[in-house]
N, C-alpha and C positions, 0 to 999 in steps of 0.2 A: 452433431452440437452445432448450430447455427447465430448459439450468442457472437456477440462482438464487444469486443474489451476494446477499451480506450483508456493507453498505462497515459500517464503526465507523473513525469521523473523530475524531482527539486530545479529548475528554472536559475534561480538568479547565481551566476560569478565567482569564480574566488577573488578576494577573501571573505565571502558569505561561507558561514557553514563550518569553518573548518574544523577539523579532527583532532582532539585534544592529544598534544603529543609526538604530529605525523605529520607530515605534510601531504594532507590528503581532505577531499572536499566534497559536500552537500553532496553538492550537482555534479561529479564527476562518478561519485559512487553512486548513487541513484539513476544516473546513465547508465550507469553496466549493468546494476540490478535490472533496469526496461531491459536494455540490449539481452542477460540472460532470460530472464521472463516472456520475452517474444516468441521464440521458439517453441518453449516447452509446451504451450497455452494452445500455439498453431499445429503443435504435435496433435493434440486434443482435442484436435477438429473448431476449437473455436475460430474466428475473424480477428485480428489485433494490429490496434497503430497505436503509436507514440507521437507524441505531441512532438513537434520540432522545435528546438531550446529556443529559440528567436522568435516564438509564439506567447503572446501575455494569454493571463489565465481566462480572461473574456474570448481570446481568440478560440483558444482549445475547449474550453466548455461548448463555442460557440461550432467546431469541426466534430466533436464529439455528437451534439444533436444532427447539425448536419447528415455527419456518418449513419447516423442509429443506430448509432451506441446504447447497450444494455447495460452496459456495467464500466463504471469509472474509478479510475483506480491510480488517484495519488501515486506516489511515492516518496516517504520524507524520510530522515532522520530528524530526531530531535533535541537539544538544549534547555539548561533550566540558566545558563547565565551569561554572560554579553560577552564570552570569550573570553576575558579578565583571568579567571583561576578557572581550576578545572569541577566542573558539577559534580555535586553528588551523587541525583537524580538519577536510574537508570531504569530499565525494563522495557519492550512494549509497550504501545498505548493504540487506541484505535479511538476513532473521532466516526461520527456517525450522525445521522441523519434523524431527528426525535420522527421515529415512526417503525409501528414495529418490521416491517421487513427491512429495512434499514439494519435497523439493530441487528438481526440477526444477522443479514449478509455480514456486517462487520465484525461478530462474535463468532461464525465460522473462518474469520481471518485472524481472528487473536488465538483463539488455539490453534490454528496454525502453527504462527509462529511463537507461542510458550514451546512449541514440542521440540523447539531446534536453541531457544534461545537459553541459554548455560545456567540463567539462577530464575525462575521460571514466580520461584515467590516475589520478587522484584517486579513481575506485571502488573501493571500498573488500571488496564481493565477495558473496557466501551466507554466510551465520554460522551454524548449528546454535545456537537459543539455548534452554535446558532450564527458562527462568524465569519467562518473560511469560506471563501466563495464557492468553492467548488463541493460543498457541500449544499449550500442553499441555494446555489444556479446551476446543479446541475437536473434535470427531467428524472434520467436514470436512477440506478440504484449507482449511489457512490459511499465509496469502501477506503475511508481515509486511514493508511497505517504509519504511524512516526513508529519507527522498527525499533530503535533503540537511542538511546544520548551521545550523542558526537563527543559533546562537551566534559565528560566522561572517559580515563584512558580508556579504563575495562572494557567498557562497553564497545569505544571506537574503534579496538584493538577488534572485538570480535566482526562488528561491523565489515570490518579490510577482510578480514582471515578469510570469511562465511559468507564470501558473497554468491557462490554456487549454493549452496545447504539454504540459504534466507531466501533465493529465486525457487528455490521446489517449493520451500513453503508456500509461497507467495501463491504459487500456481496451486496449492492446494484446498488453500482457503477460494479460491475462483472454485474448483472442481466439486470440491464442499455443497459449495453453493447452490450450484445448476444436476448437482445429485450425479456428475459424471466418472463412471469407474475410473477407477485409475491401478495401476498395478502398484505405487508406491504409497497409495495411504488404503484403507479398507471402502471398501463398498457404503459410500454415505445415502441420510436422506436426502431426496430432492430438495428442495427451495418449500417454504411453505405458500399458502395461497396468496396469500396477497402482495408476491414478489411478481403474478402474473399478469399482465395489463397494466395500464395507467394506475397511480398508487399516490401520486400527488394534483 
């Protein structure tokens, strides 16, 4: 597998993204997830690069394009409040570019996250986004998971306590898109025809 996966974990430092009820922050958790995910992908034959924290979004997207990335994976956790009160929203959400291949790749990731999320009925699905830079300015497939809500105490605890399991789920989402056999998952169909070659 010679596909190249660019990982772009949350870059805004604390106090942004404080996890409800604990001294944990989105940037730190997402960077740890990226560091756990990278060797899992490399072991399955993917090229992997992680965006440096000092690079802004434009620089990361530019680096991914120059490197020849095939798949761009932001890593984020979500919030529904400004942090002054605990949020009630929960569950995974994956944001997609409005194209059949992009939405199909995001569905692979969403399904993989639901397999490990403790309340799958709270999942929020795949939603088209026309605003996020790392979705609208990436010429390769972009899969943008908001893994769970860090301003909800139950989701925040799950995120902090299950980083290894979440990283494996992210890996499965990529593997399923590319039809890579993995002992942790059943062999999945490969990507649909729309995923090959230029698609936007």
